[in-house]
C-alpha positions as CSV (number, residue, x, y, z in Angstrom):
1,M,-98.8,107.2,10.5
2,R,-99.5,108.6,14.4
3,D,-97.8,112.0,15.1
4,G,-96.7,111.7,18.8
5,L,-99.4,109.5,19.9
6,A,-98.0,107.6,22.8
7,C,-98.4,104.2,23.0
8,S,-98.5,103.0,26.6
9,T,-100.4,101.2,29.2
10,L,-103.8,102.8,29.9
11,L,-105.5,103.2,33.0
12,F,-108.7,101.7,33.8
13,D,-111.3,102.5,36.4
14,D,-113.5,100.6,38.1
15,R,-114.9,103.6,39.6
16,L,-116.0,105.1,36.3
17,E,-118.5,101.9,35.3
18,A,-121.6,103.2,35.5
19,E,-123.9,99.9,37.3
20,N,-120.8,101.1,40.0
21,M,-121.8,104.4,40.1
22,V,-124.0,105.1,43.8
23,P,-125.3,108.5,44.7
24,A,-123.2,110.2,47.0
25,P,-123.0,113.6,49.7
26,R,-121.7,116.4,48.1
27,I,-118.4,116.6,49.3
28,A,-117.6,113.0,48.7
29,E,-118.8,113.3,44.7
30,R,-116.6,116.3,44.7
31,A,-113.9,113.7,45.5
32,E,-114.4,111.6,43.3
33,H,-114.9,114.1,40.4
34,E,-111.0,115.1,41.5
35,R,-110.0,111.3,41.3
36,T,-111.8,111.1,37.6
37,R,-110.3,114.0,36.6
38,G,-106.9,113.0,38.0
39,T,-107.1,109.7,36.2
40,L,-108.2,111.5,32.8
41,F,-105.5,114.1,33.1
42,A,-102.8,111.0,33.4
43,I,-104.1,109.4,30.5
44,L,-104.3,112.2,28.3
45,A,-100.5,113.0,29.6
46,S,-99.4,109.6,28.0
47,L,-101.2,110.5,24.9
48,A,-100.0,113.7,24.4
49,M,-95.9,112.5,24.6
50,P,-93.9,112.2,22.1
51,V,-93.1,109.0,21.1
52,P,-89.3,109.5,18.6
53,A,-88.5,105.9,17.6
54,A,-92.7,105.4,16.1
55,A,-92.0,108.6,14.7
56,E,-89.1,107.7,12.8
57,R,-89.7,104.0,11.7
58,T,-90.5,103.4,7.9
59,S,-93.4,102.8,7.0
60,S,-94.4,98.8,5.6
61,V,-98.3,99.4,5.2
62,D,-100.4,101.8,3.5
63,L,-102.6,102.0,6.8
64,E,-102.8,101.1,10.1
65,L,-106.6,100.6,11.0
66,V,-108.5,99.6,14.4
67,L,-112.1,98.4,14.1
68,C,-113.8,98.8,16.9
69,A,-117.3,97.4,17.5
70,D,-119.9,97.9,20.1
71,V,-121.2,94.9,21.5
72,S,-123.0,97.0,24.2
73,S,-126.5,95.7,25.6
74,S,-128.3,98.3,23.8
75,M,-127.4,96.0,20.6
76,S,-130.0,93.9,19.3
77,E,-129.1,90.3,18.8
78,E,-129.9,90.9,14.9
79,E,-127.8,94.1,15.1
80,L,-125.0,92.2,16.6
81,H,-124.9,89.4,13.5
82,L,-125.2,91.2,11.2
83,Q,-122.2,93.8,12.2
84,R,-119.9,91.3,12.6
85,E,-121.0,89.0,9.4
86,G,-121.3,92.6,7.4
87,Y,-117.5,92.7,8.2
88,V,-116.6,89.4,7.7
89,S,-118.2,89.2,4.1
90,A,-116.1,93.0,3.3
91,L,-112.9,91.3,4.0
92,R,-113.7,89.2,1.2
93,D,-115.3,91.5,-0.9
94,P,-112.8,91.8,-4.8
95,V,-114.1,95.8,-3.9
96,V,-112.5,95.9,-0.5
97,L,-109.6,93.8,-2.0
98,R,-108.5,96.2,-4.7
99,S,-108.7,98.7,-2.7
100,I,-105.8,97.5,-0.3
101,K,-104.1,97.1,-3.4
102,S,-104.3,100.5,-4.4
103,G,-101.8,102.2,-1.9
104,R,-98.2,102.9,-1.9
105,H,-97.7,99.5,-0.6
106,G,-100.1,97.6,-1.7
107,R,-101.2,95.8,1.9
108,I,-102.7,97.2,4.9
109,A,-102.7,96.3,8.8
110,L,-105.7,95.4,10.7
111,A,-106.7,95.0,14.4
112,Y,-110.8,94.4,15.8
113,V,-111.6,95.2,19.2
114,E,-115.5,94.4,20.4
115,W,-116.2,97.0,23.5
116,A,-118.7,97.9,25.7
117,G,-118.5,99.6,29.1
118,P,-114.8,101.5,30.5
119,N,-113.5,97.8,31.5
120,Y,-114.9,96.1,28.2
121,Q,-112.6,95.7,25.4
122,R,-111.6,92.3,23.6
123,V,-109.0,92.4,20.8
124,L,-110.9,89.8,18.6
125,V,-108.4,89.7,15.8
126,P,-104.6,91.0,16.6
127,W,-103.0,92.9,14.5
128,T,-102.7,91.4,10.9
129,V,-101.4,92.6,7.6
130,I,-103.2,91.9,4.8
131,D,-100.9,91.5,1.7
132,T,-103.4,89.2,0.0
133,P,-107.2,88.0,-1.1
134,S,-105.5,84.5,1.2
135,D,-104.5,86.9,4.2
136,A,-108.2,88.8,4.1
137,A,-109.9,85.4,4.1
138,A,-107.7,84.0,6.9
139,L,-108.9,87.4,9.2
140,A,-112.6,86.9,8.2
141,E,-112.6,83.5,9.6
142,A,-110.4,84.1,12.3
143,L,-113.4,86.6,13.4
144,R,-116.1,84.8,12.5
145,A,-114.9,81.8,14.8
146,Q,-114.8,83.9,17.8
147,P,-118.3,84.6,19.8
148,I,-120.1,87.5,20.5
149,V,-119.9,88.8,24.1
150,R,-121.8,91.3,25.1
151,G,-121.2,93.6,28.3
152,R,-123.0,96.8,29.6
153,G,-122.4,100.6,28.9
154,T,-121.2,102.0,26.3
155,S,-117.6,104.1,26.9
156,I,-116.5,105.3,23.2
157,S,-113.8,106.8,25.3
158,G,-112.5,103.5,26.6
159,A,-112.8,101.8,22.8
160,L,-110.9,104.7,21.7
161,L,-108.0,104.3,24.8
162,A,-107.9,100.5,24.4
163,A,-107.1,101.2,19.8
164,D,-104.2,102.9,21.7
165,K,-103.0,100.3,24.0
166,L,-103.2,98.3,20.3
167,L,-101.6,100.8,18.5
168,A,-98.4,100.5,20.1
169,G,-97.6,97.2,18.6
170,A,-99.2,98.1,15.3
171,P,-96.6,97.3,12.0
172,A,-95.8,101.1,10.8
173,G,-98.1,102.8,8.2
174,D,-98.5,105.4,6.1
175,R,-101.9,106.7,8.1
176,T,-103.8,105.7,11.0
177,V,-107.7,105.2,11.4
178,I,-109.8,104.3,14.1
179,D,-113.3,103.1,13.3
180,V,-115.9,103.5,16.4
181,S,-119.4,101.7,15.2
182,G,-122.2,102.1,17.9
183,D,-125.7,102.4,18.5
184,G,-125.6,105.4,21.0
185,P,-123.6,107.9,23.1
186,N,-120.9,107.6,25.8
187,N,-122.6,107.3,28.4
188,A,-119.7,105.7,30.8
189,G,-116.3,105.6,31.6
190,L,-114.1,108.7,30.8
191,P,-115.1,112.2,29.2
192,L,-115.3,111.3,25.5
193,Q,-114.8,115.1,24.2
194,P,-111.0,115.2,26.1
195,V,-109.7,111.6,24.8
196,H,-111.4,112.4,21.0
197,D,-109.2,115.8,20.7
198,A,-105.8,113.7,21.9
199,F,-105.8,111.8,19.0
200,I,-107.3,113.8,16.4
201,D,-104.4,116.4,17.7
202,A,-101.6,113.1,17.3
203,G,-103.0,112.9,13.5
204,V,-105.2,110.1,13.9
205,T,-108.4,109.9,11.9
206,I,-111.7,108.6,13.8
207,N,-114.6,107.3,11.2
208,G,-117.7,106.0,12.6
209,L,-120.4,103.3,12.2
210,A,-123.6,105.2,13.3
211,I,-126.4,102.0,14.1
212,S,-129.8,104.0,14.3
213,L,-132.0,101.0,12.9
214,H,-135.6,102.4,14.5
215,A,-137.1,99.7,15.5
216,A,-134.3,99.2,18.1
217,D,-133.5,102.5,18.6
218,T,-134.3,103.5,22.1
219,F,-132.9,107.2,21.6
220,D,-136.5,108.5,20.2
221,S,-137.0,111.2,23.4
222,F,-133.4,112.8,21.6
223,G,-135.1,113.4,18.0
224,P,-134.8,111.6,14.9
225,G,-131.1,110.7,13.5
226,Y,-129.9,111.4,16.6
227,V,-127.3,108.9,16.6
228,E,-126.2,110.1,13.4
229,L,-126.1,113.7,14.7
230,Y,-124.0,112.3,18.2
231,Y,-120.9,110.6,16.0
232,E,-121.0,113.2,13.3
233,N,-120.1,116.0,16.5
234,C,-118.9,113.8,18.9
235,V,-116.9,111.1,17.6
236,I,-115.4,110.9,14.4
237,G,-112.3,113.5,13.6
238,G,-109.5,114.3,12.0
239,S,-107.9,114.4,8.4
240,G,-110.8,112.7,5.7
241,A,-112.9,111.6,8.4
242,F,-116.5,110.7,7.7
243,I,-119.5,108.4,9.0
244,A,-121.7,105.4,7.4
245,T,-125.2,105.4,8.3
246,V,-127.0,102.7,9.1
247,E,-131.1,102.8,8.8
248,N,-132.7,99.7,7.9
249,T,-130.8,95.7,8.4
250,A,-130.7,95.5,4.3
251,D,-127.9,98.0,4.0
252,F,-125.5,97.2,6.6
253,A,-123.6,94.9,4.8
254,K,-123.5,97.1,2.0
255,A,-122.6,100.3,4.7
256,I,-119.9,98.2,5.7
257,R,-118.1,97.5,2.9
258,N,-118.3,100.8,1.5
259,K,-116.8,102.4,4.8
260,L,-113.8,100.1,4.5
261,V,-113.1,100.6,1.0
262,N,-113.4,104.8,1.8
263,E,-110.8,104.1,4.8
264,I,-108.7,102.3,3.1
265,A,-108.4,103.8,0.1
266,G,-109.0,107.4,0.9
267,F,-111.9,108.0,-1.4
268,S,-109.5,107.1,-4.2
269,V,-112.0,104.2,-5.5
270,S,-115.5,104.6,-6.8
271,V,-117.8,103.6,-4.5
272,Q,-122.1,104.4,-3.9
273,P,-122.1,107.0,-1.2
274,A,-125.5,107.3,-0.1
275,A,-124.8,106.3,3.4
276,F,-122.1,108.8,3.6
277,Q,-121.7,112.3,5.5
278,I,-119.2,114.3,5.9
279,H,-119.5,117.1,8.5
280,S,-122.6,118.9,9.2
281,R,-123.2,121.9,10.8
282,R,-125.2,120.9,13.2
283,S,-124.8,120.6,16.6
284,V,-125.1,118.4,19.5
285,D,-124.1,118.1,23.4
286,C,-121.2,115.9,23.3
287,V,-120.5,116.5,27.5
288,S,-123.8,116.7,29.4
289,I,-125.4,113.0,28.3
290,G,-126.3,111.5,31.8
291,E,-126.2,107.6,32.2
292,A,-128.3,105.1,30.6
293,P,-128.4,102.0,32.4
294,G,-127.8,98.7,30.5
295,R,-126.6,100.7,27.6
């Protein structure tokens, strides 16, 4: 259950879109920076605002789970297809279905969003309560029926803020998890760290699916394992947070299935742990990654 996470209309500013940003004189640049800070402060203030009605309601599901899937232009057609089909397959998997029934209520609420830049988030599946295998199968088919539409930019902060909007209408749950998949760092929109920290302070867990298929990885200059490192240090957080890592196409479906089982059951079901990492002590700069055109 969220603890003080506001469910408000969130602000997005076209000035923050990476492809629309142009060099500016220093004074104009400072003015733009102040406007961006104002937007950020307004959002963080709304995130920190208590919502007593939500806090006092009785939970009806074990988990509120928002799946945020990267569809930025850095994702290859193969990655996009494997990501989507991985979730479709996982929602039909008997191990996932057993994990859903393992909780106090025996049901979860799930929503699915695809995202790219700060102004691009599509809700493909709104809140759906999964109580039976037929519920899960219907959700899987609804997801499969949606077209995959790519966008420009990689705004993880934008994905998180879109999740906040969704959480306004979520069935009350014992736990709240946002799961972010992606193949690169936040490079557009608002800075990630303050947005991330506001969610963690509100009791939300953020998990990650770090996609690092070496043939398609454009972050080689950052060194091997950069995407995993970034997700470990900058994206995931909160109680029990973890990342699942995909390093080859054959592991995509298995990693998604195992990730869902861990998120739903809270590590109470035995799964193969090979693709998982908990917080490491390695460090990475979460702030100063520059804009990367097209991502």
